[in-house]
VEXDREN-2710 file (C-alpha; in Angstrom, 1 decimal):
% VEXDREN-2710
k/r/px/py/pz
1/MET/35.3/-98.5/-131.1
2/SER/32.9/-101.5/-130.7
3/GLU/29.3/-101.4/-130.0
4/LEU/27.3/-103.4/-127.6
5/PRO/26.7/-106.7/-129.4
6/ALA/23.4/-107.6/-130.7
7/VAL/23.6/-111.0/-128.7
8/MET/25.8/-111.2/-125.7
9/THR/27.9/-114.3/-125.3
10/ALA/30.8/-115.8/-123.3
11/ALA/32.7/-115.8/-126.5
12/ASN/32.1/-112.0/-127.1
13/THR/31.7/-110.8/-123.3
14/ARG/34.1/-111.0/-120.7
15/ILE/33.3/-110.6/-116.7
16/VAL/35.7/-108.6/-114.6
17/VAL/35.2/-109.0/-110.6
18/ASP/36.7/-107.5/-107.6
19/THR/38.1/-109.8/-105.0
20/SER/35.6/-108.4/-102.4
21/SER/32.7/-110.1/-104.7
22/ASN/33.9/-113.6/-103.4
23/VAL/33.1/-115.6/-106.3
24/PRO/34.4/-119.0/-105.9
25/ASP/37.7/-120.1/-107.7
26/ASP/36.2/-122.7/-109.6
27/LEU/33.1/-120.8/-110.9
28/LEU/36.1/-117.8/-111.8
29/ALA/38.1/-120.3/-113.6
30/SER/34.7/-122.1/-115.3
31/TYR/33.4/-118.8/-116.5
32/ARG/36.8/-116.9/-117.7
33/MET/36.2/-114.1/-114.9
34/ILE/39.2/-111.8/-114.5
35/GLU/39.5/-110.9/-111.0
36/VAL/40.8/-107.5/-109.6
37/PRO/42.3/-107.5/-106.2
38/THR/41.7/-105.2/-103.5
39/LEU/44.4/-103.9/-101.0
40/VAL/45.3/-105.2/-97.4
41/ILE/47.3/-102.6/-95.4
42/PHE/49.0/-103.8/-92.2
43/GLY/51.0/-100.7/-91.0
44/GLU/53.3/-99.7/-93.7
45/GLU/52.9/-102.9/-95.8
46/SER/50.2/-103.2/-98.6
47/TYR/49.2/-106.8/-100.2
48/ARG/47.1/-107.6/-103.2
49/ASN/43.9/-109.6/-101.8
50/LYS/44.7/-113.3/-102.6
51/TYR/47.8/-112.5/-105.0
52/ASP/50.0/-111.4/-101.8
53/LEU/48.0/-112.5/-99.1
54/SER/46.2/-115.9/-98.9
55/ASP/42.9/-115.9/-96.3
56/ALA/45.0/-118.3/-94.3
57/ALA/48.0/-116.0/-93.7
58/PHE/45.7/-113.3/-93.4
59/TYR/44.2/-114.6/-90.5
60/GLU/47.4/-115.2/-89.0
61/LYS/48.8/-112.0/-89.5
62/LEU/45.4/-110.8/-88.0
63/ALA/45.7/-113.0/-85.0
64/SER/49.6/-111.6/-84.8
65/SER/49.2/-108.1/-85.6
66/LYS/49.0/-105.3/-82.8
67/GLU/47.7/-102.8/-85.2
68/LEU/43.9/-103.8/-87.1
69/PRO/44.1/-103.6/-91.1
70/THR/42.8/-101.4/-93.0
71/THR/41.4/-101.9/-96.7
72/SER/41.6/-99.8/-99.9
73/GLN/40.1/-100.1/-103.5
74/PRO/42.0/-101.3/-106.5
75/PRO/43.5/-98.5/-108.3
76/PRO/42.4/-98.0/-111.7
77/SER/45.5/-99.5/-113.1
78/TYR/44.8/-103.1/-111.7
79/PHE/41.5/-102.5/-113.8
80/ALA/43.2/-101.4/-116.9
81/GLU/45.3/-104.4/-116.9
82/ALA/42.4/-106.6/-116.5
83/TYR/40.7/-104.9/-119.2
84/ARG/43.8/-105.3/-121.8
85/GLN/43.8/-108.8/-121.0
86/ALA/40.1/-109.6/-121.8
87/PHE/40.5/-107.3/-125.0
88/GLU/43.6/-109.1/-125.9
89/GLU/41.7/-112.3/-125.5
90/GLY/39.0/-111.5/-128.1
91/ALA/36.5/-109.8/-125.9
92/GLU/34.2/-107.0/-127.7
93/HIS/32.5/-106.1/-124.8
94/ILE/33.3/-106.3/-120.9
95/VAL/30.8/-106.5/-118.1
96/VAL/32.6/-105.1/-114.8
97/VAL/30.9/-106.1/-111.4
98/THR/32.0/-104.3/-108.3
99/VAL/31.4/-104.3/-104.7
100/THR/28.7/-101.3/-103.8
101/SER/29.9/-97.7/-104.3
102/LYS/28.4/-96.6/-100.9
103/LEU/31.4/-98.3/-99.4
104/SER/33.9/-98.4/-101.4
105/GLY/35.7/-96.5/-104.3
106/THR/35.9/-99.8/-106.4
107/PHE/33.2/-98.6/-108.8
108/ARG/35.1/-95.6/-109.4
109/SER/38.3/-97.0/-110.1
110/ALA/36.7/-99.2/-112.7
111/GLN/35.2/-96.3/-114.3
112/MET/38.0/-94.2/-114.4
113/ALA/40.1/-97.2/-115.9
114/ALA/37.4/-97.8/-118.4
115/GLN/37.7/-94.0/-120.0
116/GLU/41.4/-95.5/-121.5
117/PHE/39.6/-97.9/-123.8
118/GLY/36.0/-96.1/-124.2
119/VAL/33.4/-96.4/-122.0
120/GLU/30.9/-97.7/-124.6
121/ARG/32.7/-100.8/-124.6
122/PHE/31.9/-101.7/-121.1
123/THR/28.9/-102.6/-119.0
124/LEU/30.0/-101.2/-115.4
125/TRP/27.6/-103.1/-112.8
126/ASP/27.3/-101.7/-109.5
127/SER/26.3/-104.2/-107.5
128/ASN/24.7/-102.5/-104.8
129/SER/26.0/-105.4/-102.7
130/ILE/28.9/-106.4/-100.3
131/SER/30.6/-110.1/-100.7
132/ILE/29.0/-113.1/-102.4
133/GLY/25.8/-110.6/-102.7
134/GLY/27.8/-109.4/-105.5
135/GLY/29.1/-112.3/-106.2
136/TRP/25.9/-114.0/-107.1
137/GLN/25.2/-111.0/-109.8
138/ALA/28.4/-111.8/-111.5
139/ILE/27.7/-115.4/-111.7
140/MET/24.3/-115.2/-112.8
141/ALA/25.5/-112.6/-115.6
142/ALA/27.7/-115.7/-116.4
143/ARG/25.2/-117.7/-117.1
144/LEU/23.2/-115.5/-119.0
145/LEU/25.9/-114.8/-121.2
146/ALA/26.7/-119.0/-121.7
147/GLN/23.1/-119.3/-122.9
148/GLY/23.5/-115.9/-125.2
149/VAL/21.1/-112.9/-124.3
150/GLU/20.2/-110.1/-126.1
151/PRO/21.1/-106.8/-124.2
152/ASP/18.0/-105.8/-123.1
153/ARG/17.0/-109.0/-121.4
154/PHE/20.2/-109.1/-119.8
155/TYR/19.8/-105.6/-118.4
156/SER/16.0/-106.4/-117.0
157/LEU/17.0/-109.4/-115.7
158/MET/20.4/-108.1/-113.7
159/GLY/18.1/-105.2/-112.5
160/LYS/15.5/-107.6/-111.0
161/LEU/18.4/-109.6/-109.5
162/ARG/19.9/-106.5/-108.0
163/GLY/17.0/-105.3/-106.4
164/GLU/16.5/-109.0/-104.4
165/ILE/19.5/-109.9/-103.2
166/ILE/20.0/-109.2/-99.4
167/GLY/22.2/-110.8/-96.6
168/PHE/22.4/-110.9/-92.8
169/ALA/25.4/-111.7/-91.1
170/ALA/26.2/-112.7/-87.4
171/LEU/29.5/-110.8/-86.0
172/GLU/31.4/-112.4/-83.4
173/THR/33.1/-109.2/-82.2
174/LEU/32.2/-105.7/-82.3
175/LYS/35.6/-104.0/-82.3
176/TYR/36.4/-104.6/-86.0
177/VAL/33.4/-103.1/-87.6
178/ALA/33.6/-100.1/-84.8
179/ARG/37.0/-99.1/-85.7
180/SER/36.0/-99.2/-89.9
181/GLY/33.3/-96.5/-89.3
182/ARG/31.4/-98.3/-92.3
183/VAL/28.9/-99.6/-90.3
184/GLY/25.2/-97.9/-89.7
185/ASN/23.5/-97.9/-86.4
186/LEU/26.4/-99.4/-84.2
187/GLN/27.0/-98.7/-80.8
188/ALA/30.2/-100.0/-80.0
189/GLY/31.7/-101.4/-76.8
190/PHE/28.0/-101.8/-75.2
191/GLY/27.9/-105.6/-75.1
192/GLU/31.0/-107.4/-75.6
193/LEU/31.2/-108.4/-72.1
194/LEU/27.5/-109.6/-72.3
195/GLN/28.1/-111.6/-75.4
196/VAL/25.8/-109.3/-77.1
197/LYS/26.0/-110.2/-80.9
198/PRO/25.3/-107.6/-83.7
199/ILE/23.2/-108.8/-86.7
200/LEU/24.3/-107.2/-90.0
201/GLU/21.8/-106.2/-92.7
202/LEU/23.5/-106.3/-96.1
203/TRP/20.8/-104.5/-98.2
204/ASP/20.9/-101.6/-100.9
205/GLY/24.4/-101.1/-100.6
206/ALA/24.8/-100.6/-96.9
207/ALA/25.8/-102.8/-94.3
208/THR/23.6/-101.5/-90.9
209/VAL/23.2/-103.2/-87.3
210/THR/19.6/-104.5/-87.6
211/ALA/19.5/-106.4/-84.6
212/ARG/21.4/-107.4/-81.6
213/VAL/20.8/-111.1/-79.6
214/ARG/22.5/-112.8/-76.9
215/GLY/25.1/-115.9/-77.6
216/ARG/26.1/-117.2/-81.3
217/LYS/23.6/-120.0/-81.3
218/ARG/20.9/-117.3/-81.0
219/SER/22.8/-115.2/-83.5
220/MET/22.9/-117.6/-86.2
221/GLN/19.0/-118.4/-85.6
222/GLU/18.5/-114.5/-86.2
223/VAL/20.2/-114.8/-89.7
224/ILE/17.8/-117.4/-90.7
225/GLU/14.7/-115.8/-89.3
226/ARG/15.3/-112.8/-91.1
227/ILE/16.4/-114.2/-94.5
228/HIS/12.9/-116.1/-94.4
229/LYS/11.2/-113.3/-93.5
230/PHE/12.4/-111.4/-96.6
231/TYR/11.7/-114.4/-98.9
232/GLY/9.4/-116.5/-97.4
233/ASP/9.3/-120.0/-99.1
234/ARG/10.5/-118.8/-102.4
235/PRO/13.1/-120.9/-104.4
236/LEU/16.4/-119.6/-103.3
237/ASN/20.0/-120.1/-104.0
238/VAL/22.0/-119.2/-101.3
239/GLY/25.6/-118.0/-100.6
240/VAL/26.8/-119.0/-96.9
241/LEU/29.4/-116.7/-96.0
242/HIS/31.9/-116.9/-93.2
243/ALA/35.5/-115.4/-92.0
244/ASN/37.8/-118.3/-91.1
245/ALA/34.3/-120.2/-89.6
246/LEU/33.5/-122.9/-91.9
247/ALA/32.4/-125.3/-89.2
248/ASP/29.9/-122.7/-88.0
249/ALA/29.1/-121.9/-91.6
250/GLU/28.0/-125.5/-92.4
251/THR/25.8/-125.3/-89.1
252/LEU/24.2/-122.3/-90.2
253/LEU/23.5/-124.4/-93.5
254/VAL/22.1/-127.4/-92.0
255/GLN/19.7/-124.9/-89.6
256/ALA/18.5/-122.8/-92.9
257/ARG/17.5/-125.8/-94.9
258/ALA/15.0/-126.8/-92.1
259/THR/13.3/-123.4/-93.0
260/LEU/14.4/-121.9/-96.4
261/ASN/13.7/-123.3/-100.0
262/ILE/17.1/-123.9/-100.8
263/GLY/18.6/-125.1/-104.3
264/GLU/22.1/-124.3/-105.0
265/VAL/24.6/-123.3/-102.5
266/LEU/27.9/-121.8/-102.5
267/TYR/30.5/-121.1/-99.7
268/SER/32.6/-118.1/-99.6
269/ASP/35.2/-117.2/-97.3
270/ILE/34.7/-113.3/-97.4
271/GLY/38.4/-113.1/-97.2
272/PRO/40.8/-110.3/-96.2
273/ALA/39.1/-107.3/-97.6
274/ILE/35.5/-107.6/-95.9
275/ALA/36.9/-109.6/-93.0
276/ALA/39.6/-106.6/-92.0
277/LEU/36.1/-104.9/-91.6
278/ALA/34.0/-107.5/-90.0
279/GLY/36.6/-109.3/-87.9
280/PRO/37.0/-113.0/-87.9
281/GLY/34.3/-115.4/-87.0
282/VAL/31.5/-113.7/-89.4
283/VAL/29.0/-116.4/-90.8
284/GLY/25.9/-115.3/-92.7
285/LEU/23.7/-116.3/-95.7
286/ALA/23.0/-114.1/-99.3
287/GLY/20.0/-115.0/-100.8
288/CYS/19.7/-115.0/-104.4
289/PRO/16.3/-115.8/-105.9
290/ALA/15.8/-118.7/-108.4
291/ASP/12.5/-117.7/-109.8
292/LEU/13.3/-114.6/-111.8
293/GLY/13.8/-116.3/-114.8
294/PHE/17.5/-116.9/-115.4
END
């Protein structure tokens, strides 16, 4: 079995992600990441995120379905297929970046699949984050590999990054997260008629309602203020996440630029696996500090 390369490079190390990390398609392609689909379930029908069910098809189905969808982590066999592809294409080592294990069994599936190939051939990386928060970690890992990086430096920088990524999201409705049971500090049903919008804090592997504000405009400003409170004026790359709400996401970014020291921007529709839990209309920001030495 192969040991960890003395210098990790894009030639000897491949990155595998799950679709819940929301890495944009162009970056998946340019960094040769292999993406493993999570499952979206409508009634008795199960769909592989992005493969059997596009974002557009999901939102159409969500609008017409009498039942709210549920989600499930990829089975280990999906990860095994991705690992097999990576090794057949010449990888010596695989870095697997998954959505937080505190909210999903995806990391466990990745672990189970790795046992078939020898766990010493893997870096199994629990992002401790959700959506583009995990995606940023995969992207920054890919950029380290593109430079060539010794393992100690790789793990040091990635550990710092994981500890400094936070996101905030404004929900359009309460009913999806109330049903999911995966969000803390939620009092369902109290404010729908008053247009009270919950603000989710995406931090330390959890999604927690951290504020409640009146109206869409105020909820978007609350997202910006909370990101600024955490990062201050530090140089910041941001993921602008949304659930079928690109126009609002673009407005959010324009407003955020007036407050935050923003460099690189990635837009990301959070897709079926997460939108099934949070509902359509979500908009938010996830920060990725640009001053960590990458």
